[in-house]
C-alpha positions as CSV (number, residue, x, y, z in Angstrom):
1,X,-0.1,0.2,0.2
2,X,1.2,3.5,-0.9
3,X,0.8,6.2,2.0
4,X,1.1,9.9,0.8
5,X,3.0,11.9,3.5
6,X,4.0,15.5,3.7
7,X,7.8,15.6,2.4
8,X,10.5,17.8,3.9
9,X,10.2,20.6,1.2
10,X,6.3,20.9,1.2
11,X,5.6,18.2,-1.5
12,X,4.0,15.1,-1.3
13,X,6.2,11.6,-1.0
14,X,5.2,7.9,-1.0
15,X,5.8,6.0,2.2
16,X,6.6,2.1,0.7
17,X,8.9,-0.2,2.3
18,X,12.1,-0.8,0.5
19,X,11.3,1.9,-2.0
20,X,12.6,5.1,-2.7
21,X,10.6,8.3,-2.0
22,X,9.3,10.4,-4.4
23,X,11.0,13.4,-3.0
24,X,14.3,13.1,-2.1
25,X,16.2,16.4,-1.3
26,X,19.6,15.4,-1.9
27,X,18.8,14.1,-5.7
28,X,18.2,17.5,-7.2
29,X,15.9,16.4,-10.0
30,X,13.1,14.8,-7.4
31,X,12.3,18.5,-6.3
32,X,10.8,19.1,-9.7
33,X,9.4,15.6,-10.1
34,X,7.9,15.0,-7.0
35,X,4.0,15.5,-6.7
36,X,2.9,18.5,-4.5
37,X,-0.6,17.3,-3.9
38,X,-2.0,14.0,-3.0
39,X,-2.4,11.4,-5.8
40,X,-5.3,10.7,-7.4
41,X,-6.0,6.9,-8.7
42,X,-7.5,6.7,-12.0
43,X,-9.0,3.6,-13.4
44,X,-7.0,1.7,-16.5
45,X,-8.7,2.5,-19.8
46,X,-9.1,-0.3,-22.4
47,X,-6.0,0.9,-24.4
48,X,-3.8,0.9,-21.1
49,X,-4.8,-2.9,-20.4
50,X,-5.1,-4.5,-23.7
51,X,-1.8,-2.8,-25.6
52,X,0.1,-2.5,-27.4
53,X,2.7,-5.1,-26.4
54,X,5.9,-6.7,-27.8
55,X,5.4,-10.0,-29.4
56,X,8.1,-13.3,-29.8
57,X,8.7,-12.1,-33.3
58,X,10.0,-8.3,-32.4
59,X,12.9,-9.6,-30.6
60,X,15.9,-9.9,-32.8
61,X,18.6,-12.7,-32.3
62,X,21.2,-9.8,-31.2
63,X,19.1,-7.8,-29.1
64,X,20.4,-9.3,-26.0
65,X,24.0,-9.2,-27.2
66,X,25.0,-5.9,-26.7
67,X,28.6,-6.7,-28.0
68,X,27.5,-7.9,-31.4
69,X,24.9,-5.2,-32.9
70,X,27.6,-3.4,-34.6
71,X,30.6,-4.6,-37.4
72,X,33.4,-4.4,-34.6
73,X,33.4,-5.2,-30.8
74,X,32.7,-2.7,-28.4
75,X,35.7,-2.0,-26.0
76,X,35.7,-2.5,-22.3
77,X,35.4,-5.6,-19.9
78,X,32.8,-8.2,-21.7
79,X,30.4,-9.4,-18.9
80,X,27.5,-11.7,-19.0
81,X,24.4,-10.7,-17.1
82,X,21.9,-13.4,-15.8
83,X,18.9,-13.7,-13.3
84,X,15.5,-14.4,-12.6
85,X,12.6,-12.4,-12.8
86,X,10.0,-13.5,-9.6
87,X,7.0,-12.6,-8.1
88,X,6.4,-11.8,-4.6
89,X,6.1,-15.8,-3.9
90,X,9.1,-16.5,-5.6
91,X,7.3,-17.9,-8.7
92,X,9.1,-17.1,-12.2
93,X,7.5,-14.2,-14.3
94,X,7.3,-15.9,-18.0
95,X,7.6,-14.0,-21.1
96,X,8.2,-10.6,-19.5
97,X,10.1,-8.2,-21.9
98,X,13.3,-6.6,-20.4
99,X,14.8,-3.8,-21.5
100,X,18.2,-2.4,-20.8
101,X,20.2,0.6,-21.5
102,X,23.9,1.8,-20.3
103,X,26.9,3.7,-20.8
104,X,29.8,2.7,-22.4
105,X,32.9,1.8,-20.9
106,X,34.0,5.1,-20.7
107,X,30.7,6.2,-18.8
108,X,29.1,8.2,-22.1
109,X,25.2,7.5,-23.4
110,X,24.6,7.3,-26.9
111,X,22.4,10.4,-26.5
112,X,22.6,14.3,-27.8
113,X,22.1,15.5,-24.0
114,X,25.2,13.9,-22.8
115,X,28.1,15.9,-23.6
116,X,30.3,14.3,-21.0
117,X,33.9,14.7,-22.4
118,X,34.4,10.8,-22.6
119,X,34.9,9.1,-25.9
120,X,31.9,7.4,-27.7
121,X,32.2,3.9,-29.0
122,X,30.9,3.6,-32.6
123,X,30.5,-0.3,-31.9
124,X,28.4,0.3,-28.8
125,X,24.7,1.6,-28.7
126,X,24.3,0.9,-24.8
127,X,20.5,-0.9,-25.3
128,X,19.1,-4.4,-25.5
129,X,16.2,-6.4,-24.7
130,X,14.8,-10.2,-24.4
131,X,12.1,-12.2,-22.9
132,X,12.3,-14.2,-19.8
133,X,12.2,-18.0,-20.6
134,X,9.4,-20.4,-18.6
135,X,12.0,-20.2,-15.5
136,X,12.0,-16.3,-15.5
137,X,15.4,-16.3,-16.6
138,X,16.9,-13.7,-18.6
139,X,20.6,-13.1,-20.1
140,X,22.3,-10.1,-21.8
141,X,26.0,-9.9,-22.9
142,X,27.8,-6.6,-22.5
143,X,30.5,-4.5,-21.5
144,X,30.9,-3.3,-18.2
145,X,29.6,0.4,-18.0
146,X,31.9,3.3,-16.6
147,X,31.3,5.9,-13.8
148,X,30.2,9.5,-14.9
149,X,29.7,12.9,-13.6
150,X,26.5,14.2,-13.2
151,X,25.7,18.0,-12.0
152,X,23.7,17.1,-9.1
153,X,26.2,18.4,-6.6
154,X,30.1,19.3,-6.4
155,X,32.2,16.6,-7.8
156,X,29.2,14.3,-8.4
157,X,29.8,11.0,-9.8
158,X,27.4,8.3,-10.5
159,X,28.4,4.6,-9.7
160,X,28.7,2.1,-12.7
161,X,25.0,0.9,-13.2
162,X,22.6,-0.7,-15.9
163,X,19.2,0.5,-16.1
164,X,16.1,-2.3,-16.3
165,X,12.8,-1.6,-18.0
166,X,10.1,-4.5,-16.8
167,X,6.8,-4.8,-19.4
168,X,3.5,-6.5,-17.9
169,X,1.0,-7.4,-20.2
170,X,0.8,-3.4,-21.1
171,X,3.0,-0.6,-21.4
172,X,1.2,0.5,-18.4
173,X,2.4,-2.4,-16.7
174,X,6.3,-1.0,-16.9
175,X,8.8,-0.9,-13.8
176,X,12.0,0.5,-13.9
177,X,15.3,0.1,-11.6
178,X,18.7,0.1,-11.6
179,X,21.3,-2.5,-11.0
180,X,25.0,-1.9,-9.6
181,X,28.2,-3.8,-9.4
182,X,29.6,-5.1,-5.9
183,X,32.0,-2.9,-4.1
184,X,31.6,0.2,-6.1
185,X,33.5,3.0,-3.9
186,X,30.9,5.6,-5.2
187,X,28.0,4.1,-3.3
188,X,28.2,6.3,-0.2
189,X,28.0,9.8,-2.4
190,X,25.5,8.8,-4.5
191,X,21.8,10.3,-3.5
192,X,20.1,8.2,-6.4
193,X,21.4,4.6,-4.4
194,X,21.1,6.4,-1.1
195,X,17.5,7.7,-2.0
196,X,16.6,3.4,-1.1
197,X,16.8,4.3,2.8
198,X,16.6,0.5,3.9
199,X,19.8,-0.9,3.7
200,X,18.8,-4.1,3.0
201,X,16.8,-2.9,0.1
202,X,19.9,-1.1,-1.2
203,X,21.5,-4.4,-1.2
204,X,19.2,-5.7,-3.5
205,X,20.0,-3.5,-6.2
206,X,23.7,-4.6,-6.1
207,X,24.4,-7.9,-8.7
208,X,26.8,-10.5,-7.4
209,X,29.8,-11.9,-9.1
210,X,28.5,-15.4,-10.7
211,X,31.8,-17.6,-11.5
212,X,29.1,-20.5,-12.8
213,X,28.2,-17.8,-15.6
214,X,31.6,-16.5,-16.4
215,X,33.0,-17.9,-19.2
216,X,36.6,-18.8,-19.3
217,X,39.0,-16.5,-21.4
218,X,36.1,-14.7,-22.5
219,X,33.7,-13.0,-20.0
220,X,32.9,-12.5,-16.1
221,X,29.5,-13.4,-15.2
222,X,27.0,-11.2,-12.8
223,X,23.7,-12.4,-11.7
224,X,20.5,-9.8,-10.7
225,X,17.6,-11.6,-9.7
226,X,14.7,-9.1,-9.7
227,X,11.7,-9.6,-7.5
228,X,8.2,-7.4,-8.3
229,X,6.6,-7.9,-5.1
230,X,6.7,-8.7,-1.5
231,X,9.1,-7.9,1.6
232,X,12.4,-8.8,-0.4
233,X,10.9,-6.7,-3.6
234,X,13.8,-4.9,-5.8
235,X,13.3,-1.4,-5.4
236,X,11.7,0.2,-8.1
237,X,11.8,4.0,-9.5
238,X,8.4,4.0,-10.2
239,X,6.8,1.4,-7.8
240,X,3.3,1.9,-6.8
């Protein structure tokens, strides 16, 4: 259940255990995004419930391999990223569309708004997608993203991370989160990561090194399971 409470700067914030608040003053962008009045729950319309959705035929063979989408291989540390999508009872979520996007190994996005003076990689676009299988599993091959500066506060740097978007039966059921890498020294000074105030919930945003997934002499493996509901839910940017 979402409870709306008055925030520190006068706006309304959500109070959901293990989830980031709408308003977290140290993360400056939330000062503009957080609602100033209580939320009004609207019923779903027919178009929101019935479509459109991606089908099996729309997923390309290389959509989940971000290292093979161009003529050459991208620069950086190649990694294999796997995990499962689970509901609150630990059951697999099948045929869920997962999209990822990330910065390249130098910490730069392929986006006109990113003017960070780091090199772009012509062989890396930084986006991929796949469907979960019958066990709720997904798999991506990519490169480990670099940290990058942002102008939230003095000398602000984002830890290396990968964005995840999960779709249910319709676009209206989209959930978004971020996955981090173990041992990053930037965790303590990153207000987006710290906006998840429960330490145990923050740990659920950090992937784990997975030797089983690692392929010798080719790529290290990381595991990141995503739980959609319940006390062990993965913190989401737009969880309701």
